[in-house]
N, C-alpha and C positions, 0 to 999 in steps of 0.2 A: 756175265757183265761186260766182259772185254769187248763183245761185239755190239754192246748197246749204243745206239744212236739217239742223241737228244731230239733230233728232228722227228723221230717217231711219235713224239708227244702231240704232234700236230696232225698225225695220221690216224683217222677214226678206226681204220682196220686194225692197228695195233691194240686198241683197248678192246675190240670185239673178240679177237683171237688170243687174248692174253691167258696165260696159265700160270699158276704158282704151285710149285712142287709137283707138276704133273697134273694138277687139277685145273680145269678150265674154269675161269672166273669171269668170263666176258659178259654174261648177263648182269651180274652184280655190279660190274665196272659201268656198263651202260646206264643202269639205273641210277647209280650215284652220280655219274656226269650229268644226266638230265636234272636230278635233283639240285646239283650244285649250280648248274648253268641258269636254272630259273629261280633260284632262292638265295644265292650267295654273291656277294660283290665280287669275290675272287674267281666266280665262274664264267665271267664274261668272254674269257679267251678260249674256253672249251669248245669242241666241235658240237654242233647240235643237230641241224638239218641233214648235213651229210652222214652223221652217226647213225640216225634213224633210218635213213635210206639204205645204208649198208647193213643194218640191223635186219632189215627186211630181206636182204640178200642171203645173210647168214641166220635166218630165223631158226631153221631146224637145228643147227649147231648150238645156238644160244638156249633154246627151250629144253633141249635133250638133257642138259645139266640142272634143270629144275624139275621136269617130269616128262614122261614119255606120252606123246599124243599122236596117234596113227593119222587122224584126219588133219589134212593140210590147212584147211580153213580155220579149224579150231586152234591149231598151232599158231598161226599168225595173229588171231584174234586175241589169244591170250598174251603174247608178247606185247601187242599194241595196248592192251589193258593194263598191263603191269608198268609200261612206259608212261601212260596216261596218269596213273595214280602217282607216280614218282614226280611228274611235272606239277600236279596239283598240290602235293606236299611241298614242293620247292617254292611255288608261288605263295603258299600259306605262311611259309617262314620269312619270305621277302616282304610280305604284308605286314607281318608282326613286327619285324624289324623297322620298317618305315614308320609304322604306328608308334612305336617306342621311342623313336628319335624325332618324330614330328613336333612334339611338345618343345624340345629343345630348340629346334629350328624356327619355330613361331616366336620364341622368346629372344632368338639371336638378334643383335643389331645389325643393321646393314653395313656391309664393307665392300671392298674391292672385289672379293670373290663371292659374296652373297648378297642377294637383293630379295627381301621378303615378298616384293610385289611379283616375282616370278613364281613364288611358292603359291601365292593366291591365285595367279592366272592359271597354274597348273591344276588347282582344285576346281576352278570353274570348268577347265577343259575335261576333267574326269566326270564332273557332274552332268556335262552335256554330251560327251562322247565316251563316256567310261567303258561301256560295253565293247565298242568297236575298237578302242585302244588296246584293251586287254587281248582281244582276238587276233588283231593285226600283229601285235607285238610278238606273239608266239612264232611267227614265221619270219621275223627279223633278227639277225644276229646282234648281239649286245643289247638291242632295245628290250628283248624279252627278259634279259637279266634284271634291268633297272625299272621296268614297268610295274611290276607288283610293289616294289619298294616305294615308288612315287605314289602309287594307289594308296599305301599305307600312311605316307607322309600327309597327304592331302585329305586323309580320312574319308575315303570313298566307302559308301554304305557296304557293310560287310556281307549282307545277303546278295547284293547285286554283284559285288566282286566274286563271291563263290560261285554264283551261277555262270558268269563268264569265264571264271577260272576253269571250272569243270568242262564247260562247252570247248573252250578253245584247246585244252590240253588233249582232249579225246580227238578233236579234229586234226591237230597237229600230229599225234602219235599214228592215228589210223591212216591218215593220207600218206605221210612219208613211208611208214613201214609197209603198208600194203603196196604202194607204188614200187618200192624196191623189190618186194618179193615177187610180184606178178610181172613186172617189166624184165626181171631177171629170167624168169621162166619163158616169157614170149620171146626174147631175143635168143635164147638157147635153142628152142624149138623151131622157130621160123627163119631165123638168120645163122644158126650155128655160131653165135657169138656168146662167149662166157664173160659176162660183165665183171667177174672176179679178176681178169686179166687186164681190166682197164679202170682200176679203182681210182688211180691218181686223176685221170681225165674226168671221171665222174665227180670227185670231190671238188676239183677246180670248177666244174660246170655248176654245180649247186651252189657254191660260194658266190659265183657271179651272179646267178639268177636271184639268190636270196638278198644280196646286198644292192642290187640294181636300183630298187625302189627309194633306198635310203640315199644314194648318191643323186638320184633324179631330183629328189626333194631338195637336196642341198644345191643343186644347180639352179633350181627355180627360184631359190631364196636369195642367191647371190646378186642378181641385178637390183632387187629391191633393196638390199643392204648397201649396195653402192650409191643408189640414189639418195 
């Protein structure tokens, strides 16, 4: 513990390669983080996109502690499926929490911090664009943490929510994990570049790419707010 650096908590590779008592627990840590980031308020600061991309790179190491699969495609598919299930369960918990707290919010009187009209506007938004909102939220840091909670608060139809919850979770996990796995192999074979030696650059790049749409939307809104 003397060599422990708290900054490691922001590094996805730290979780993937983690071991306790000599036993590798990276897979279970990854699944828990995915669950927490998509279903708990406290999970918004955890790494998401970069974690899954790196999980693809370390897919063999992660799955070996769960089961042994010789076939490479099946190996990555199993990892992606486990992550997708964790994401689905996380969103279900987030939706449940939002649904349980929604009644209180609808009864709450307006204050400086809370306006009921915003809750009603959010409900209308999810009724019109609910599916797209859930899918796009999966690929946006922080937003994916609160999207299922808001969906529960505005009482989005459960069947509709579950459909997009499942679709978005599988898209998110399969795209990022497969990308990490096969790009790692491509760079190693074609360019003799081991992406494991460039983890920090990869993490920074993914964070910039995933947060760019959010900043772009904020910039577009700024002039309107000033007017």
